[in-house]
DRENKESE-581263 format. One line per field, with one value per residue (C-alpha): x negated, y negated, z; residue in three letters. Coordinates in Angstrom, 1 decimal. Last residue first. Example, Ala and Ser with C-alpha at 12.3 -4.5 7.8 and 13.67 -1.06 7.14 Angstrom:
BEGIN
x: [-13.7 | -12.3]
y: [1.1 | 4.5]
z: [7.1 | 7.8]
rest: [SER | ALA]
//
This chain:
BEGIN
x: [-32.3 | -33.7 | -31.9 | -34.4 | -37.7 | -36.3 | -33.4 | -35.7 | -37.5 | -41.2 | -40.5 | -36.9 | -37.4 | -40.5 | -42.7 | -46.1 | -45.3 | -48.1 | -46.1 | -46.5 | -44.9 | -41.7 | -41.1 | -41.9 | -39.5 | -36.8 | -37.5 | -37.1 | -33.9 | -32.5 | -33.8 | -31.9 | -28.8 | -25.7 | -25.7 | -29.5 | -29.2 | -26.1 | -27.7 | -24.6 | -22.9 | -23.8 | -20.8 | -21.2 | -19.1 | -22.0 | -22.6 | -19.2 | -20.7 | -23.3 | -20.5 | -18.7 | -21.9 | -21.9 | -18.3 | -18.9 | -21.9 | -19.6 | -17.4 | -20.3 | -21.7 | -19.1 | -16.5 | -13.3 | -13.8 | -15.7 | -12.9 | -10.2 | -12.5 | -13.2 | -9.5 | -8.4 | -11.1 | -10.0 | -6.3 | -6.8 | -9.0 | -7.1 | -3.8 | -4.8 | -6.7 | -3.8 | -1.4 | -0.3 | -0.4 | -0.5 | 0.9 | 0.3 | 1.7 | 5.3 | 6.6 | 9.0 | 6.4 | 4.1 | 6.7 | 6.9 | 3.2 | 3.2 | 5.8 | 4.3 | 2.6 | 5.3 | 8.0 | 6.1 | 5.6 | 9.3 | 10.7 | 12.7 | 11.6 | 8.2 | 7.6 | 8.5 | 8.4 | 6.7 | 3.4 | 4.6 | 4.1 | 4.7 | 5.5 | 4.6 | 6.2 | 4.8 | 7.4 | 7.2 | 10.7 | 12.1 | 15.9 | 16.5 | 13.1 | 14.3 | 17.5 | 15.7 | 13.0 | 15.6 | 17.6 | 14.5 | 13.2 | 16.6 | 16.6 | 13.0 | 13.8 | 10.8 | 12.8 | 13.4 | 12.2 | 10.5 | 11.2 | 8.1 | 7.8 | 4.5 | 3.1 | 5.4 | 7.4 | 9.6 | 10.4 | 11.6 | 15.3 | 15.4 | 13.9 | 16.4 | 19.4 | 17.8 | 17.3 | 20.9 | 22.2 | 20.0 | 21.5 | 22.0 | 25.2 | 24.6 | 25.3 | 24.7 | 22.3 | 23.6 | 21.7 | 24.9 | 25.3 | 27.7 | 30.2 | 31.5 | 30.1 | 27.6 | 26.3 | 28.2 | 27.0 | 23.3 | 23.0 | 25.0 | 22.1 | 23.0 | 24.5 | 21.7 | 19.3 | 20.0 | 20.8 | 21.3 | 17.9 | 17.7 | 17.4 | 16.9 | 13.3 | 12.0 | 8.3 | 6.8 | 3.3 | 1.0 | -2.1 | -4.9 | -5.9 | -8.3 | -8.7 | -8.4 | -5.6 | -4.0 | -4.2 | -2.7 | 0.1 | 0.9 | 1.2 | 3.4 | 5.6 | 6.0 | 7.1 | 9.5 | 11.0 | 11.5 | 13.6 | 15.7 | 16.5 | 17.7 | 15.5 | 16.0 | 16.2 | 14.9 | 16.3 | 15.3 | 11.8 | 10.7 | 9.9 | 7.7 | 9.3 | 9.2 | 11.4 | 9.4 | 8.5 | 12.1 | 11.8 | 11.3 | 7.9 | 4.5 | 1.9 | -1.7 | -4.0 | -7.7 | -8.7 | -12.2 | -12.2 | -11.8 | -8.8 | -7.2 | -7.7 | -6.1 | -3.1 | -2.8 | -2.9 | -0.1 | 2.0 | 1.8 | 2.9 | 5.7 | 7.1 | 5.8 | 3.6 | 3.7 | 6.3 | 3.4 | 0.4 | -0.7 | -3.8 | -4.6 | -8.3 | -10.0 | -12.9 | -16.2 | -18.4 | -18.4 | -20.4 | -22.9 | -24.6 | -28.0 | -29.3 | -32.6 | -32.7 | -32.3 | -29.3 | -27.7 | -28.3 | -27.1 | -23.9 | -23.2 | -23.9 | -21.4 | -18.7 | -19.3 | -19.1 | -15.9 | -14.3 | -15.3 | -14.0 | -10.7 | -10.6 | -11.1 | -8.3 | -6.1 | -6.9 | -6.6 | -2.9 | -3.6 | -1.7 | 2.0 | 3.3 | 5.8 | 4.0 | 3.4 | 0.4 | -2.8 | -5.1 | -8.5 | -6.8 | -8.9 | -6.9 | -7.9 | -6.1 | -2.3 | -1.6 | -4.3 | -3.0 | 0.6 | -0.8 | -2.1 | -5.1 | -4.9 | -8.0 | -8.6 | -10.6 | -10.6 | -13.4 | -14.8 | -17.5 | -14.8 | -12.8 | -15.9 | -17.0 | -13.5 | -13.5 | -16.9 | -15.6 | -12.8 | -9.0 | -8.4 | -5.0 | -5.2 | -5.0 | -3.8 | -3.7 | -1.2 | -1.2 | -4.4 | -5.1 | -3.0 | -3.0 | -6.8 | -7.4 | -5.2 | -7.2 | -10.5 | -9.6 | -8.2 | -11.3 | -13.7 | -11.8 | -11.5 | -15.2 | -16.4 | -14.5 | -16.3 | -15.8 | -14.9 | -15.5 | -13.5 | -10.1 | -7.9 | -4.5 | -4.3 | -5.3 | -2.4 | 0.1 | -1.1 | -0.8 | 2.9 | 5.0 | 7.8 | 5.6 | 7.1 | 5.3 | 6.7 | 3.4 | 0.6 | -2.1 | -1.3 | 0.0]
y: [15.8 | 12.7 | 12.0 | 12.4 | 10.6 | 8.2 | 7.3 | 6.9 | 4.2 | 4.5 | 3.1 | 2.0 | -1.6 | -2.7 | -5.1 | -4.5 | -6.1 | -5.9 | -5.0 | -8.5 | -10.0 | -11.2 | -7.9 | -5.8 | -7.7 | -7.3 | -3.6 | -3.4 | -5.3 | -2.4 | 0.1 | -1.6 | -1.8 | -1.0 | 2.7 | 3.0 | 2.0 | 4.2 | 7.4 | 9.4 | 7.0 | 9.3 | 11.4 | 13.2 | 16.3 | 18.3 | 15.2 | 15.9 | 18.7 | 16.3 | 13.8 | 16.6 | 17.2 | 13.5 | 13.6 | 16.6 | 14.8 | 12.0 | 14.4 | 16.2 | 12.8 | 12.2 | 14.9 | 13.2 | 9.6 | 10.6 | 12.9 | 10.3 | 7.6 | 9.8 | 10.7 | 7.1 | 5.9 | 8.4 | 7.5 | 3.8 | 3.6 | 6.1 | 4.5 | 0.9 | 1.9 | 4.0 | 1.1 | 0.6 | 4.2 | 3.6 | 4.8 | 2.9 | 4.8 | 5.3 | 6.3 | 9.1 | 11.8 | 9.9 | 10.0 | 13.8 | 14.1 | 12.0 | 14.1 | 17.5 | 18.2 | 16.4 | 18.5 | 21.7 | 20.8 | 19.9 | 16.4 | 13.9 | 14.4 | 15.6 | 12.2 | 10.0 | 7.0 | 3.8 | 5.3 | 4.3 | 6.0 | 2.6 | 3.0 | 1.0 | 1.1 | 0.5 | -0.4 | 2.4 | 1.6 | -1.7 | -1.6 | 2.1 | 2.2 | 0.1 | 2.1 | 5.4 | 4.3 | 3.2 | 6.4 | 8.5 | 6.7 | 7.2 | 10.9 | 11.1 | 9.6 | 8.9 | 6.7 | 2.9 | 1.9 | -1.3 | -1.7 | -2.1 | -3.3 | -3.5 | -5.9 | -8.7 | -11.4 | -9.4 | -6.9 | -9.4 | -9.5 | -5.7 | -5.2 | -7.6 | -5.8 | -2.4 | -3.6 | -4.8 | -1.5 | 0.3 | -1.2 | -4.3 | -6.2 | -9.9 | -12.2 | -15.9 | -18.0 | -21.1 | -20.5 | -19.5 | -16.8 | -17.0 | -14.6 | -14.4 | -10.9 | -11.7 | -8.8 | -9.6 | -13.3 | -12.6 | -13.0 | -16.2 | -17.8 | -20.7 | -18.6 | -19.5 | -18.3 | -14.6 | -12.1 | -8.3 | -7.0 | -3.2 | -2.3 | -5.9 | -6.0 | -6.5 | -6.3 | -7.9 | -6.8 | -9.0 | -7.6 | -10.1 | -10.7 | -13.5 | -16.8 | -18.8 | -20.9 | -17.7 | -16.2 | -19.3 | -19.3 | -15.7 | -16.6 | -19.6 | -17.5 | -14.8 | -17.5 | -19.1 | -15.6 | -15.5 | -18.7 | -17.2 | -14.1 | -16.3 | -15.9 | -12.9 | -13.0 | -10.0 | -9.7 | -6.1 | -4.5 | -1.9 | -4.3 | -6.3 | -9.6 | -13.1 | -15.7 | -18.8 | -17.1 | -16.2 | -12.7 | -11.8 | -10.1 | -10.9 | -8.5 | -9.2 | -7.2 | -7.1 | -9.2 | -10.8 | -13.5 | -16.2 | -14.3 | -14.0 | -17.8 | -18.5 | -16.4 | -18.4 | -21.7 | -20.8 | -19.1 | -22.2 | -24.3 | -21.9 | -22.2 | -21.2 | -18.5 | -16.5 | -14.0 | -11.6 | -12.1 | -8.5 | -7.4 | -4.7 | -4.1 | -2.5 | -0.2 | -1.9 | 1.0 | 3.1 | 6.2 | 7.3 | 9.8 | 8.7 | 7.0 | 5.2 | 4.1 | 0.5 | 1.4 | 3.2 | 0.3 | -2.3 | -0.4 | -0.1 | -3.8 | -4.6 | -2.4 | -4.3 | -7.7 | -6.6 | -5.6 | -8.9 | -11.0 | -9.2 | -9.8 | -13.6 | -13.5 | -12.0 | -14.5 | -17.7 | -18.1 | -18.3 | -15.6 | -15.7 | -14.2 | -12.0 | -8.6 | -8.5 | -10.4 | -9.6 | -12.7 | -13.6 | -16.5 | -15.4 | -12.2 | -8.5 | -6.9 | -6.8 | -9.6 | -8.4 | -4.9 | -6.0 | -8.0 | -4.8 | -4.6 | -1.5 | 0.1 | 1.8 | 4.8 | 7.0 | 9.6 | 10.0 | 7.4 | 5.0 | 5.4 | 5.3 | 2.0 | 0.5 | 1.7 | 0.1 | -3.2 | -3.3 | -3.1 | -0.8 | 0.3 | 3.6 | 4.0 | 6.5 | 5.7 | 7.9 | 10.3 | 8.5 | 6.8 | 3.7 | 2.9 | 3.5 | 1.1 | -1.6 | -1.2 | -1.4 | -4.6 | -6.2 | -5.2 | -6.5 | -9.8 | -10.3 | -9.5 | -11.7 | -14.8 | -17.0 | -20.7 | -23.1 | -26.8 | -29.0 | -28.7 | -25.6 | -27.3 | -28.8 | -25.4 | -23.7 | -26.4 | -26.1 | -22.3 | -22.8 | -22.1 | -19.6 | -16.6 | -13.2 | -9.9 | -7.0 | -6.0 | -8.1 | -5.5 | -3.5 | 0.0]
z: [29.8 | 31.5 | 34.7 | 37.5 | 36.5 | 34.0 | 36.2 | 39.2 | 37.2 | 36.2 | 32.7 | 32.6 | 33.7 | 31.7 | 33.7 | 32.2 | 28.8 | 26.2 | 23.1 | 21.6 | 24.7 | 23.0 | 21.3 | 24.4 | 26.5 | 23.9 | 23.7 | 27.5 | 27.0 | 25.0 | 27.5 | 30.3 | 28.1 | 30.2 | 29.5 | 30.0 | 33.6 | 34.1 | 33.0 | 34.0 | 31.5 | 28.6 | 27.7 | 24.4 | 25.0 | 26.5 | 28.7 | 30.3 | 32.5 | 33.9 | 34.7 | 36.6 | 38.6 | 39.5 | 40.6 | 42.7 | 44.1 | 45.2 | 47.2 | 48.8 | 49.9 | 52.6 | 53.1 | 54.4 | 53.4 | 50.3 | 49.1 | 49.6 | 48.0 | 44.9 | 44.4 | 44.9 | 42.4 | 39.8 | 40.2 | 40.2 | 37.1 | 35.1 | 35.9 | 35.1 | 32.0 | 30.6 | 31.0 | 27.4 | 26.1 | 22.3 | 19.0 | 15.8 | 12.8 | 13.8 | 10.4 | 11.2 | 10.7 | 13.0 | 15.8 | 15.3 | 15.5 | 18.7 | 20.4 | 19.6 | 22.9 | 24.9 | 23.2 | 23.9 | 27.6 | 28.1 | 27.9 | 30.0 | 33.6 | 32.5 | 30.9 | 33.8 | 31.6 | 32.9 | 31.6 | 28.1 | 24.8 | 23.2 | 19.6 | 16.5 | 13.0 | 9.5 | 6.9 | 4.2 | 2.8 | 4.1 | 3.9 | 4.4 | 6.3 | 9.1 | 9.7 | 9.5 | 11.9 | 14.5 | 14.2 | 14.4 | 17.6 | 19.2 | 18.4 | 19.7 | 23.1 | 25.3 | 27.6 | 28.1 | 24.7 | 23.3 | 19.6 | 17.6 | 14.0 | 12.2 | 9.6 | 10.5 | 8.7 | 6.4 | 9.1 | 11.7 | 10.7 | 10.3 | 13.7 | 15.2 | 13.8 | 14.8 | 18.4 | 18.6 | 17.3 | 19.7 | 22.8 | 24.9 | 24.6 | 25.1 | 28.0 | 27.3 | 29.4 | 31.3 | 34.5 | 36.3 | 33.6 | 30.7 | 29.2 | 25.6 | 25.2 | 22.4 | 20.3 | 17.1 | 17.4 | 17.2 | 13.4 | 13.6 | 15.5 | 17.8 | 20.6 | 23.0 | 25.6 | 25.4 | 28.2 | 28.5 | 27.4 | 27.3 | 23.6 | 22.6 | 23.8 | 20.2 | 19.3 | 16.1 | 15.3 | 13.3 | 11.7 | 11.3 | 7.7 | 8.6 | 6.8 | 10.0 | 8.5 | 7.4 | 10.8 | 12.4 | 9.8 | 10.6 | 14.3 | 13.5 | 11.3 | 14.0 | 16.5 | 13.9 | 13.3 | 17.1 | 16.9 | 14.1 | 16.3 | 19.2 | 22.3 | 24.5 | 28.3 | 30.4 | 33.9 | 34.5 | 34.3 | 31.8 | 29.0 | 31.4 | 31.9 | 30.3 | 31.8 | 30.7 | 27.4 | 26.5 | 25.0 | 21.4 | 21.7 | 20.1 | 19.0 | 17.9 | 15.6 | 14.9 | 17.9 | 17.7 | 20.4 | 17.7 | 16.4 | 19.8 | 20.3 | 16.9 | 17.8 | 21.1 | 19.3 | 16.8 | 19.5 | 21.6 | 18.7 | 18.0 | 21.5 | 24.9 | 26.5 | 23.2 | 24.4 | 25.4 | 23.2 | 23.7 | 21.8 | 19.2 | 19.3 | 16.3 | 17.3 | 16.5 | 17.5 | 14.3 | 15.2 | 12.5 | 14.8 | 13.6 | 16.8 | 16.5 | 20.1 | 19.1 | 17.1 | 20.0 | 22.4 | 19.9 | 19.2 | 22.9 | 23.3 | 20.5 | 22.2 | 25.5 | 23.7 | 21.9 | 25.2 | 26.9 | 23.9 | 24.0 | 27.8 | 27.2 | 24.6 | 27.3 | 30.0 | 27.9 | 28.7 | 32.5 | 34.4 | 35.4 | 32.1 | 34.0 | 34.1 | 37.9 | 39.2 | 41.0 | 41.0 | 39.7 | 37.8 | 34.8 | 34.4 | 34.5 | 37.5 | 37.1 | 34.7 | 32.2 | 32.7 | 31.8 | 28.9 | 27.5 | 25.2 | 23.0 | 21.5 | 18.2 | 16.7 | 19.8 | 19.7 | 23.3 | 22.6 | 21.5 | 24.6 | 26.8 | 25.4 | 25.9 | 29.5 | 30.1 | 28.7 | 31.2 | 31.2 | 28.3 | 27.1 | 25.1 | 21.4 | 18.8 | 15.1 | 13.2 | 10.2 | 9.2 | 5.9 | 5.7 | 9.4 | 9.4 | 6.5 | 8.1 | 11.4 | 9.5 | 7.7 | 10.9 | 12.9 | 10.2 | 10.0 | 13.8 | 14.4 | 11.5 | 12.3 | 9.7 | 10.6 | 7.7 | 8.4 | 6.0 | 7.8 | 7.6 | 8.1 | 4.5 | 3.0 | 4.8 | 3.7 | 0.1 | 0.2 | 1.1 | 4.1 | 5.0 | 4.3 | 3.4 | 3.7 | 1.7 | 0.2 | 1.6 | 2.2 | -0.9 | 0.0]
rest: [ARG | GLN | PHE | GLN | ALA | GLU | GLU | THR | SER | GLY | LYS | LEU | ALA | LEU | THR | SER | SER | GLU | GLY | GLY | SER | VAL | ALA | GLN | ALA | VAL | LEU | ASP | PHE | TYR | GLY | ALA | GLY | VAL | GLU | ARG | GLN | HIS | ARG | THR | ALA | THR | TYR | GLY | ASP | GLU | GLU | LEU | GLU | PHE | GLU | HIS | GLU | GLN | LEU | ARG | VAL | TYR | ALA | SER | MET | GLY | GLU | ALA | SER | TYR | GLY | LYS | ALA | LEU | GLU | PHE | MET | SER | ALA | ASN | LEU | ALA | HIS | PHE | GLY | ALA | LEU | THR | ILE | PHE | GLN | PHE | ARG | TYR | GLY | LEU | ARG | ALA | LEU | GLU | GLN | GLN | PHE | SER | ALA | ILE | GLU | ASP | ASP | GLY | LEU | HIS | GLN | LYS | TRP | ASN | PHE | SER | PRO | SER | CYS | ASN | TYR | ALA | LEU | LEU | LYS | GLY | PRO | PHE | ARG | GLU | HIS | ILE | ALA | GLN | ALA | PHE | GLU | ALA | ALA | GLU | ASP | MET | ASP | PRO | THR | SER | THR | GLU | PHE | TRP | ILE | LEU | ASP | ALA | TYR | PRO | ALA | TYR | ALA | LEU | GLY | ARG | ALA | ILE | ALA | SER | GLU | LEU | GLY | ALA | GLN | VAL | PHE | PHE | TYR | GLY | GLU | PRO | THR | ARG | GLU | GLY | THR | LEU | PHE | GLU | HIS | ASP | GLY | GLU | ASP | VAL | ASP | SER | THR | ILE | LEU | THR | ALA | SER | LEU | ALA | ASP | THR | ARG | ALA | VAL | LEU | LEU | THR | PRO | VAL | GLU | CYS | VAL | ASP | ALA | ALA | LEU | ARG | ALA | ALA | THR | LEU | THR | ARG | VAL | PHE | GLN | SER | THR | PRO | VAL | LEU | VAL | LYS | GLY | GLY | LEU | HIS | GLY | CYS | LYS | LYS | GLU | SER | ALA | LEU | GLN | ASP | GLU | PHE | HIS | VAL | GLY | ALA | ALA | GLY | ALA | GLU | ILE | PHE | SER | LYS | MET | LEU | GLU | PHE | ALA | ASN | LEU | PRO | GLY | GLY | PHE | GLY | ALA | GLU | ALA | ASP | ALA | VAL | ILE | PRO | ALA | LEU | TRP | TYR | ARG | GLY | ASN | THR | SER | GLY | GLU | ALA | ALA | GLU | ILE | GLN | ASP | ALA | ARG | ARG | LEU | ALA | ASN | ASN | LEU | ARG | ARG | VAL | LEU | ALA | PRO | ALA | SER | THR | THR | PRO | TYR | LEU | SER | GLN | ASP | PRO | TYR | VAL | GLN | GLU | ALA | LEU | ASN | ALA | ASP | ALA | ALA | VAL | GLN | TRP | GLY | SER | LEU | TYR | ILE | ALA | GLN | LEU | GLY | ALA | LYS | VAL | MET | GLN | VAL | ALA | GLN | GLY | GLY | THR | MET | ALA | GLY | LEU | ALA | ALA | VAL | TYR | ASP | GLU | GLU | GLN | LEU | LEU | LYS | TRP | LEU | ARG | GLU | ALA | GLY | LEU | ARG | ALA | LEU | SER | HIS | GLU | VAL | ARG | ILE | THR | GLY | ARG | LEU | ARG | GLU | VAL | GLU | GLU | GLU | THR | TYR | LEU | ARG | GLU | ILE | GLY | THR | TRP | ARG | ASP | MET]
//
């Protein structure tokens, strides 16, 4: 499929050119990431991603074989924001937090690439895994979306998703109290994001998410396309009640499809029949439209599906056209569960518990794990090469030479 097949723009090339200015900045990471993500989505049955919270997690994801990374606004809010706070997923953190985390992940991936290249690695691993980042509800109107999209591109994001909630009342898709904006208003948000990418001259993938499956409120009745879902009731805040459900989600997905590269409807359960109905409705009007699916940790998977259904779930989604599939909060749960397990063992058994972890790391080395040698993992050897280069090969202060890691962890 051609990159721009089926994509509509509500502005002209002349308007884009006028907004670019005379100084052109090359956004290499964002461009390379977007081009690779698009290629993967065309060639793979589906692209699987986990939500990363730290640079180290991103490195391990790529080393373990994942080809893309998801950056969750929920995780940014919870424990990876620039306010240094713990927040629920309600857009409470500084707007620059998610782009800052994109930059941090890309920096970690680039360092891993530099380390391997300096060591003369020939494994052919591609380190710059495309990052698909969460722009929430845009933290405001179209101008906010325009600036936020630019910030993500400058940080090196390959794809960015926006959702059709009211920014000032934004909630996690699995919380209550969600307020939608009119369909036409969200189209303006998508248009602003696409305009930002065009101004930056980067083919960033734009993902449109609708929360209409479970949202029961909307800000206004201005859009005729929303009228069939209005109940006629109002809230004390002045919002309108709307009927939640799949029909509403489909209507919005169809409205957004011309302006986005992928469509995502946020679901409440892992329901394959629901996913199939949504996909069929979208593809009847927009054949081949790429879809995204959140394989959410908010679902109690075993409560809804058997082991065989869980094992085949992603392949079935891929068959329906859900080409980008991700576990939003994987980093949060992996980090907390592993640390709790270690701390519980350490508090009860002392060093025996830690040594079990270390022995497990040794076992993982057979699968390509390298973080057992933590000094090397973060670049001590790479900066030894820097020191050698600037000293003409005469440095006597190299870090790895004579280290305990060199003596005890070389295999």
